[in-house]
N, C-alpha and C positions, 0 to 999 in steps of 0.2 A: 503492499502501500504507500501509494505517495507522503512526504512530512508534507505537514504544512508548510504552503507558499506563500502564501498570504498572512495583512500583519493579523494580528491575530486580536481578536475582538477583546475590552480588558473589563472586567467585572468589580464593583462596588467591596470591597474587602466583608466591609461592616453588612451590608444588606444582604449578601449571601451566608453569612453565619446564622444568620438571621433564620435566612427564610431556610435551609436545612437544620433548624431547630424547631420551625414553626411546621415544617412536611412533614416530621418524626411525628411531631403532637397530633400531626393530624391523624396519622398510618395509628401510634399510639391510641387512642384515643375507639376507636373505631375499632380496633382489637380487643376492645375489652370487653366488646360486646357478643362476639363470638360464641354459640355454644360451640362445646362439642362434636354436634355433627356439621357444623360447617368449622371446621375447623378438620373433620375430614373430609371433605370436597375436592374433586379434583382443582385442578387449574388448567392455562391451555397452554406451561409449560414445563411440557412431556407428561415424566411422573409424578410432580410435584405435586402435595396435596398441597391446602392451605396452609396448614400448619410449617411445614418445608415453609413454604412463600415469606409469612412473616418472620420467620427464624429467616432467611433467607434479606431480609428488611430491614431484621437487626445488624446485619456482616455491613450496610451502609455504613455504617458509623463507628462499629470496632474494627471493621479495615485499619480508621485513624491510629485504632490506642495501635494495633497491632505494628505499625510504620511505625509509630515515635517510639515503642519498645527498641525498636531496631538502632545501629550507630548510622549516625546524620550521613549523607554522601557526602559525598567534595562540592561537586556542582551540580548544578541542575542540568542536564540533559531532555528533557520531555516538557511538554504543555498540554492545557486540556483537550486542544482542539487533536492530539496524538490520541487523546485513552480512547473514543469510539473504535479504534482502528484495530486497539491491540487487546479486547476483551476476548476474543474466540482463542485464545488460545490456550487462555486458563480457566477453560469453561467448565471441564470435564474436574478437576480440583478444587472449583468450588464450589459446583452439583455433590462430591462426599461430601464437604466441608461444611455446605449445608443440610445435606443430611444427618450429616452427628448433632449440629445444633441444635434439630428440632427431640430428637431422641435424647439428649441432655440435658433437656430444657421447656418441665410441662408445665410447668406456670410462663408460662410465654410472656404475659401480664409484665410479671414479676422480669427477667429477660431484659423485656427492652427499655422499663423505668431504670434499673443499670445500667442496660447501655446508654441511657442518658445521661445519668447524674456521671458516671467515667466520665466521657464527650464536653459535659459542657465544664467540667475543673481540665478535661487538656485543653481546651479551649483560651481557660483562661490563663492557663499556663503558660502556652507557646505562642511567640507569637507569627506570623499568616508569614513570613519570609522563611520559619523552619525549613529542611529540607526534607523530603520523605522518599525512601524507595518507596515503586509502588510498583503494580502488575506490570503497569506504562511504563515506568523511568523515576528518571527520579525530579521530582519536582516539589513547588515549594506546596507548605500544609489551605494558604489561603490559594492557590488553580488546583489542586487537589479538592480542595469542598465541593469546586464549582463542577466539580464530575457527580460528586453523591447528592447532587439536587436531579441531573440523571435518572440515579439509581430508583430514587427515591417515589422519585412521580412514575417512573413508568412502572415502580411494583407495588405503586398506587393503585394506578389503574387496572394492572395485572389484579388486583384485589377487589376491586370494583367488578369484575369482570366474572373472578367466582363466587363471589357471593353475593344475589340476585337482593341488591334494596340496602348493600354495604354505603353504599355514597359518602365517603371519604371526599373530605376540602380540599382542595388546590389552595395554596399559599400560591399569590399570584406572581410574586419574587420567584420563588421557585419556578414555576411554571414556567417563565416566561426563560430564566437562565436554561432548566432544560432545551427551550425549544430552540434560544440562538443558539448553541453550542452545536444542536443536531445540525441546524439547517448550514453555517458555518462546514461541518465536517462534508456536506452535498457539495459544497463549494470546490473543497477538495481533493475528494473523489471523480467529482467531472467538472473538470477549470475550467473557465471560458466567462463567454460576457453574452451569448447569443438567448438566456433565456432567464426570465426573472420569476422568482420562486420570492412568492407573498403566504408568510403567514401571521394574519395579524392577531393579537397588534403586535406582536415582539418582535418579530422580525421578516427581512428581507433582500435576498443574497442572488448573486448572482454566478449562473453555471453553466456550464457547456461549450462544448464547441462551436463557434464558428460567428457570424460577424456581428463584433459586436453590435449592440444599442446604445447613444447616449444619449439624444432626447425625446420628446413624446410618448406617442405607448407602444410599449414593446411589441415586439411582433408573435415573440411568443414567452405567452404567463403561464403559472401553472399558480392558484391561489386553494388555501383549504383553512382549518381551524387545528391550533394549535394540538389538541389528541391524537386526531386525524395524523398529523405531520409525524407524533411520540409514535404511532402505531406504525405508522409507512417504514420510517427510518427505522424502527431495533425487531423487525419483521412479522408485526402483531395483526397487522392488513396485508393485502397485498391489492397492490397497485392496481388493474384492469375491475377488481372490485370497487374498491377505495370511487374510483371515478363512475360504472356503471350506475352505483348508487348514489351517485351526487354529492357526495363529502371530499372531491374535488374537482377543483375546475379549472380545463387543461385547455390552452391556446392556443394555433400555429403547429407548422410541424415539424420543430423540435421542441415538444411541450411532453413528451412522454419520457418519461423517469423511469418506465421500468425497469431498464439496463440497469443503474444506480442504484436500486434498492432490493433489500435493505442495505443498510450501513455499517448496521451491530447488530449482532443478533443476542 
């Protein structure tokens, strides 16, 4: 996968920290309402049950705990935009660890509460510039927290899909950061300026090789809502289905993004 070449988008560190904590709290509040029968329901993530998925959500923040326990790397060699392309290589190990967590923590509410308490303590104790050795490479704590918004938003949606009526709330800043990071990842995977992809109200990117549009109405436009975009980018939805269901508006000969999706599995 090609490295990110465009100037990286900047994220406000304080807002990202607040967003991660808010979205994690939204999941924790919803998990408190789950019955044993609901925790045993299947999910759209292969063999994972809802219990497994909740355990994995906890990993979104305990990954920070584990990274801070390791020696600090000498230099940074990764950024948030590298992360979406490097997760698949660790999928097997992540799945095994998730199942062990689910088995070892019968009280998931207590598990999430402990994870949140520890996470808050670590955030208060470490500056955002502290480097972490992550699965995507060495990056700052502030940068790694941007990737946590993707983990939390994507898996909030997975939980909602698995448990009818669960209705997890989405923190606006978490949803925005997740949408923007995945939109920027598309621009890396399909570099160019012939197609404008709009995900209002959070992101607009130019991508796909071809004649670059400079002003006026772009000849190739794709528009969708944030959750549909996130599902497409992560393989939760298929391009053709989203277009057929009018979840995506695509106009122009270079507006078919099927060849570039999903961006991450």
